[in-house]
C-alpha positions, 0 to 999 in steps of 0.5 A: 364817386357819385353814380352817373348814367350814360346818356346813350343806352342808359347804362348806370355807371360808377366812376372808380377814379376822378373824372380827370383820370378818365378824361386823360385815359380817353384822350390817350386812346387811339382814334380807332378805339373811340369811334363811339360812346359804347367803345369808350365805355367798354375801354373804361370798364376794361381798364377798371376806371368805371363800373357798371351797376345793377349787373347790366351788361353793355350792349349795342343794337348794332353789335347784338343784332349783326346776324339779323342784319346780314 
């Protein structure tokens, strides 16, 4: 599968399955688990449908700075 770059966050990923399977997986996620691209990418990674490249962890400013926002 070709390498892709997520538009938001710039995390490089590789599809481990064809896009059709990824689309079907996302369509079947409950609404509360697809509030953001970050959440969807996390679900896809945990299900083994995508792989993050270059050892980069997913992050989001909101989740990573919760303590600073309180």
